[in-house]
N, C-alpha and C positions, 0 to 999 in steps of 0.2 A: 482673613484667617479661616481655614476650613476645618471643621470638626467631623469626626465620623459619627455614625448613628449607634454604634454598638452599645454605648453606655446608656442609651435611652430605651433600648428594647425591653429592659427589665421593668420599666415603669408600668404599674398595673392600676386598674381602676380601683378607687377607694369607695368605702361605704359612705353614702351621702346622707343628707337629712340631719345634720348636726344642729344642736340648739345653741351653740356658741363655739368660739375658738379661743385658744390660749396663745398668746405671744410671749414666749419665755425667752429672756435674754440673758446669756451668760457671758458677760464682758465686764472687766473691771477697769473703768476709766479709759481715757484716751492714751494712745501710744506715745511714749516718750523714748528718748535715747536709752534710758535705763531699763525699758521693757523690751526684751529681745523679740517678742512676738505677741500678737493678740489673736484671740479666737472669739468670734461673734457667733453664738449659737442661738438660733431663733426657731421656735415652734410656730410654723406658719398657720397650721390648722390642726384642730384636735377634736376628737369625738370620744364616745364612751370607751372604746377599746383600742383606738389607734391615733396616729398623728403623722404629720409631715413636717420635716425640719429642714432648715437651710443653715449652712455653716460657712462662714467667711474667715479665712486665715490671712493675717497681715504679717509679713516677715520684716522685722526691723534690724536684722543682723546681716551678715554677708549673703550675697546672692546664692541661690541653690539651683541645681540642675535636676533635683528630685526631692520629694518631701514625704514625710509620714506624720500623721496626726493621731494621737491616742487620747482616750478618756475612759472612765469607768462610770457605769450607772450605779446609783444607790438603790434603785428599785429593780423591777423585773422587765424593763424595756428591752425589746428585741427588734433589731433592724431586719426588715423583710426584703427590701430592695433599694437600690440607690442609683445615682447618676453623677457623672463628672468626677468619680473617684472609685478606687477599688476598695470596697468595704468588706471587712470580715469581723466576726465577733466570737469571742471565747468566754462563755459565762457572762459576766458583767462588763468585760473589757472589750472595747471597740477599737479597731485599727483601720485607718483610711490612708491609702497610698495614692499617689498621683496616677492619672492615666498618661498614656504616651504623649498626648497633645498638650498637657498642662503642667508638665514637670518643672519648667523654668519659673523660678520665683525670685524676682529681683529684690534687692534691698529696698524696702519701702513698698514693695508690690503686694498685691492681694490675689487670692484665688478662692473660688466658691465651689461647693458641692452640696448635694441634697440627698434626702432619703425618706422612705416611709418606715414606720415602726409600729409595734403594738405595745400595750402596757395595760396594767390594771392598778387601781389605787391611785397613787400620786405620780405624775409625770414630771419629776423634778429635773432642773438643769444640772448636768454634771458639774462637780465642784472644781475639777482640775483638768486642764488640757496641756498636752505637751506637743511640741513641734520638733521632730528629730531628737527627742530625749530631753529637750529644754522646756521647762515649765513656762507657759505663757500667762499673760495678764498680770504679772507681778514683777516688781523691780528686780532686775538681774537674774530672773528665773529662779528666785529663792523660794521661801516659804509660800505656800499656796494661799490664795484668797478664795474663800468659799463662795463669794459672789452672792447675787440676790437669790431669794427663794422663789418657789413656784407661786405666782400671783393668783392662781385659781382659774376657774373656767371661763372668765370673761376676757374679751380681747381689748387690752388697753390701747391698741393701735400702735402706729409708728411714732417716732419723735415729733412729727408734725401734727399729731392728734388724730390722724386718719387711721381707719381700720386697715389691717394688712390685706384682708380680703373683704370688700364691702358686702359681698353676698352672703358670707357666713353668718348664720344666726339671724338672718333678716328675711322678711317677706319682700316680694317684688310687686310693683304697681301693676294693677290690672286696668287697662285703658277701657273705660266704659263705652266709648264710641265703637271700638273694635269689638268688644264683648257683645254688644247688642246685635251687630251684624252677624257675628258668628252664631249666636243663639238662634237667629231667625232662619238659619240654614238647616236642612235635614242632617241630623247627627251632630250639629254644631254645639249643642248643649254640653257635649262631652269635653270640649276644650274651651268653652267660653269663659271659664274662670282662670285661664292661664295668663300670666303676665307677658305683655308684648311692649316693644319700644314705641315711643312717640317720635315721629319723623318731623323735624323742623326743616322742611325742604324748600322754603322760600321765606322771604321777609314777612309776608302777610300771615304765615302760619304762627308767628309769635303771638299775634293778637287773635288768631282764629280766622278760618276761611269759611265764607258763606254760612255764617251762624254757628260754625263748629267751635269746639273748645280750643282756646289758646293756651299758651304756656302757663299763665297764672291759674287758669281754671283746672288744668291737670294737676298742678302742684297743690291747689286747695283740696282737690279730690283725694290726692295722695295723703294729705294730712288726716283725712277722715278714715282712710284705709289703714293708716299706720297704727292707730291705737297706742298702746303703751310700749310696744316693741320697736325694733328697727325696720325700716322699709327703704328699698332701693327704687328710685325712679330712673328709667332708661330713656335717654334722649339721643337722637341721631342728629348730629350737627352736619348739615349737608346743603351748602349753598355757595361753594367756592366760585370765584370767577372762572369762566370757561369750563364749568363742571362737566365731568364725564367726557373727556376729550376723545376717547376711543370708541364712544358709543353715541347714539342719538336718542334713545328712548327716554333718557333722564337728563338731557341737556337742561341747564338751569337758566335762571332769569338774568344772571350777571354776565356781562361780556368779559373777554380775556383780560382787560386792563382795569376792571372795576374793583381793584383791591381796596381802595379807600372806602368805597361804598360797602364792601363786605365787612370791613372793620367797624365803621360807624353806624351803619343801619341794620346790621345783622348780629355780629358778635357782641358789640357793646350793649344793645338792649337785652340780649339773653343774659349777659353777665350781670346787668343791673337787677334783673328779676331774681336770678338765683342767689344774689347777695343779700336779699331782703331777710331780715332777722327771723321772720315768721317761718321761713323754710330751713332754718339752720339745723333742725333736727332730722331732716331727710338726708339720705345718702343719694347723691345724684351721679349716676354712671353715664358718661357721655361717650358716644361712638363718633370718632372724629373723621369726617369726610371720607366715606367709602370710595374706593377705587382711585383716589387721587394720586397718592405717592407711588403706588404700584405702577400706575400708568407712566410715570416719569422713568421708571426702571426699564420697562419692556416695550413701550410704544412711542418713545420720543426720539428714536434715532438708531440707525444701524441694524434694524431687524426687519423681517418681512412684514411685521405688524405695525411698523411706523405709520403714524398719521400726522398730517400737517398741524392739526389742532394741538396734539400732544407736544410736537416740536415747539410750537408757539409758547405753550405753558411752561415748558422746561426753559426756554430762552428768556422769558420775562420774569421767571422766578416767582410768580404769584401763587402757585400752589404751595411752595415752600413758605413764602411770607405769610400766607393765610393760615396755614396749619400751625406755624410757629406762634402766630398771634393768638390763635384760639387756645393753644396749649398754655401760653403764658397767662392770659387773662382768666381763663376758666380754672387753671391749676392753682391760682392764688386764692380761690374760694375754699375754705377749710373742709367743706362737706362734698366737694366735687372730685370725682375720680375719672380721669381721662383715659380712654382706650383708643389707640390709633388703629385704623383699619390696615390689615396686612394681607389682603387678598385671600387666596386659598392655595392648596397644594398643586392644583392643576394649572396655576398661574405662575407661582414663584418656587415650585418644588425642585427645580433644577439648580445645581450649584451655581451655574452661571447667572441665575436670577436671584437666588436667595442671598448670596454674599453681597452683591450690590444693593439689594433691598435693605439689608441691615445697615449698611453704610448710609443709605439715603435717610432711613428713619433716625439714625443717630445725628446726622447733620441737622435735620429739621428740629430735633429735640434739644439742640445745643446752640442754636443761632436765633437772631432776631428777638432776643429777650427770653426765649424758652430755656428750660432746664430739664434734665432727665428726672428731676424731682416732680415735674409737672405731669409725668406719665405714670399712671397706675399699672398700665399693661397694654396689650394689643388684642385685637379680635380678628379671627379668621372665619371665612365662609359667610360673610355678611350677605344676606339675600341670595345665597347660592345653594347648590344642591349636592356638594361633595359629602360623602358619608363621613360620619364621625369616626367610625372604625369599620374596616373591611374584615369580616369575621372568617372568611373562607380561604384567603390567600394573603401572603405578605411579600414585601418587596425583595426579600432574600430567597424566595422560592426559585427552583429551577425545574425545567422540563427537558429531558433528553440532553442535558448539558447546557441548555440555554437558560439564562436568567429571565425572569418575567419582565425585567426592565427592557428587554428587546421586543416585547410584544407591541403591537400597534396601539393598544389602549394605554399602556404605561408610558411608552415612548421615551425610555431612558430617564424618566423622572426618578427622584430619590425616595418618593413617598407615594403611598396609594390611598391614604386617608388623611383626615384633618387632625386627628389627635396626635399622631406621630409627627406630623408636620408642625403643629403648634408647639409641641414639647421641644423639638429640635430647634425651631426658631427662637424659642425662649432662651435656650442655652447660648445661642449665638448672640442674642441681644445683650444678655448679661455679660458675656465675654467682651462685647464691644463697649461696655461702659454703663449700661442701664442698671438700675438697682437690683440687688440680688433677690428682693421680694417681689419682683415683677410677676404679674399674673396674666393668664391668657383667657379669653372667652372664645367659645365656639357657637356660632349660630346654627342651631339644630331644628329650626322651624320647618324646614321642608326637605330634609335629607334622610328620611327614614327608609324609603324604597321598600315598602311592604307590598302586599298584594300577591296575586298568583304568579307574577313574573320574578319574584324574589327567589334566588337560588337557596336551596336548603343545605348545601354542602359544596365542597370543592368540585371544580370541573374535571373532566376526564383528562388524564395526562398523555394526550396524543401529540398535540402541538402546543407551543407556548401560547399562541393566540387562542386556541380552543380552550386551554386550561383557564386563562384569565377571563375570557368572555363567559365561560361557564361558572366561574367562581364569583365574579364581582356582583355585589348587590346594586351598585350604581348602574342603572339601566339606560343611561343616556347614550346617544349615538357617539358623542365625543365629549371629553371632559371640558372642552371649551364652550360647550353650549350652556347658556345661562338664562334664557328667556322663557318663562311659563312652560316648564318642561313636562312633556307628556309622561305619565306613569309615576310621577313623584308622590311622596307621602309625607305626612307629619313625622318628625323625628323625635329624638329623646325629649322628654318634658324638661322644662327649665329646672336645673338642679345646681346647688352650690357645692363647690369643691369636689367634683366627681372623680378627679384623677390628679396625679402629681403635676404641679405647675399650672393647673387649670382652675381659675377662679370660679367659673360657672359655665354650664350649658345655658344658653339664652335663646329667646325668640325675638331677634331684632327685626326681622322681616315679618310683619303680621300676616299669618296665613290667610289667603284670600285676596290680598292686594296684588294687582297685576304688576309684572315686570316691565310691560310695555305693550303697545298696540300692534296688532297683527296686520293692520292696514293703515294708511294715512288718516289721521283724525285732526281736523282744525281745532285749535285750542289756544287759550290765553295763558298757559302754564309754562311755555318755553320748551315743551316736550316734542321731539321730532319722531319720525318713523324710522326705526332701525330694522333692517331686513332680517336680523337675527331673531326677531319676534314673528317673522312670517313663515308659516309652516311649508310654504311652497319654495322657499329660497334654498339654493344649492350650496351655500356656505362661502367661506373666505379663508385666508391663511390662518386666522386665529382658531378656527375649528377644523383645520385640516381639509377644508373644502368638502365638508360633509353636510347633509341636511340638518336643519336647526332643531328638529324634535319639538318644536313649539306647538302649543295648543292653538286651535283656530279661534277666531272671533273674540280676541282679547281686547280690553279697553286700554286707555292711557295708563301709564305707570302710576301706581298708587291708588287707582280706582278699583272698586270692588269687582271681583271676577268670580261669580258664583260657581261656574262650572269647574274652575280650578280648585276652589275651596272644597267642593264635594269630592273631587278626585283625591285631594290631600287627606281628607278624612277616611275615605275608603281604603287608601293604601298606607295608612299610618303604621309605623313600626317603631317601638312596640305597639301592638294593636290597642285601640282605644277601648276602655271598659265603661 
């Protein structure tokens, strides 16, 4: 199923920094044959003057080829923009009609839309909803049920007891090991207090490597940082059999067929620790296996980027089995929130990739014991450099009658930045069967692209290539370049609920940790030499046979790279203060 982007373009950045969120539910009981329709109205996030809401309609009457939902606010709520529905408001009365792509509503079928709004005072749930003139949530569409009242500013979470957005109203764990390295660098004290993820990239990392902190040590430190409020600990689950089949810099310790070892020696010990009662008050956000499932979509057969290793992993099914197992076991822990890695717009942003990726994600989340309920959301741009937002041009721009999609840089992609890509992917994931409260994360640790090379406005409208190259803040040679990129800078600081459908901007890749070594380095970590980390390499089909743009003299992936850290600090955008 392919959706257009038009309904997403209105989604605007929201004010961040909330102290809590409200989850307001307007639904009276489960649907029965006597209830012609139900409307589930949830406030996903809320702050002093605004909110984001998600609405799901279930039709229990005859099938419809078009639909209209109406309600009235008791307060001064105003809808500012929305998605997946044509929303209008007249005074307190709100009307939402279907888009062209979601008008069909089968008997027993559901459809969802969302919107941003403003309010002051009390943000109460509307008392009455109608679907095509019939009152919902009551037997026979008769007298209305006022439903529950506003529960106040705290987030009671979902029926499972989990917060709708774990980042809202919470601090995020600052890794003291990374913080100390950052603070020791020139200018590093400006960001040393920022939260970064802990990478569990081999079995030994669970107990600590070479005297470093293990998982329990990080969790114990997190309890100290937590205080009386909420705190999120971010963990990267990253040790699949045959890991990183399309690259060499981060090859892992497990062979392609070591799925049982992955389950029993890696996932099970992590689950055992996270299940300990002393850690039940922490919110654990897990990033599930970067690059794995996207590689099955684009590099496992039938494309110029096919690799034998990815063909093997698709054939033996061990990426799918491993991710499903992790989702199932971790998702059963009440305070764990799983976010599946979903690559970035420069990888999956073409319709021919995005549709199959959504299907792949849904397959893994519904097989081998896993359920969509085990998935809190998805993360894009993990350890990558794609900008959160391109401020000076958009994918719908044209130059001399040519769309920017025809430019060499965009190369017919449907997106030019991560936020539009993440929001569009979220809608497609929900349409495919994921929960309507699904949240997205964007890794902004190294995608700021500040410094003297950053454009201050749109490029000249002479040629489509000249316009795009003069406009884009992403200064890479090619969007497929990923290793220790020259000119990169720190991006947006970690922020909760920064935009519609986005749970948080996060720093999953700790700034200063190398993506890979620029020359062969003997090691016992299973990490190879990938020519994409070599600044002298001329490229391959994945990056259009362009130079890599990588920094010289880089160490093994995950090792501290002082020169890169200092560059990231210099080129930070927004600038560091």
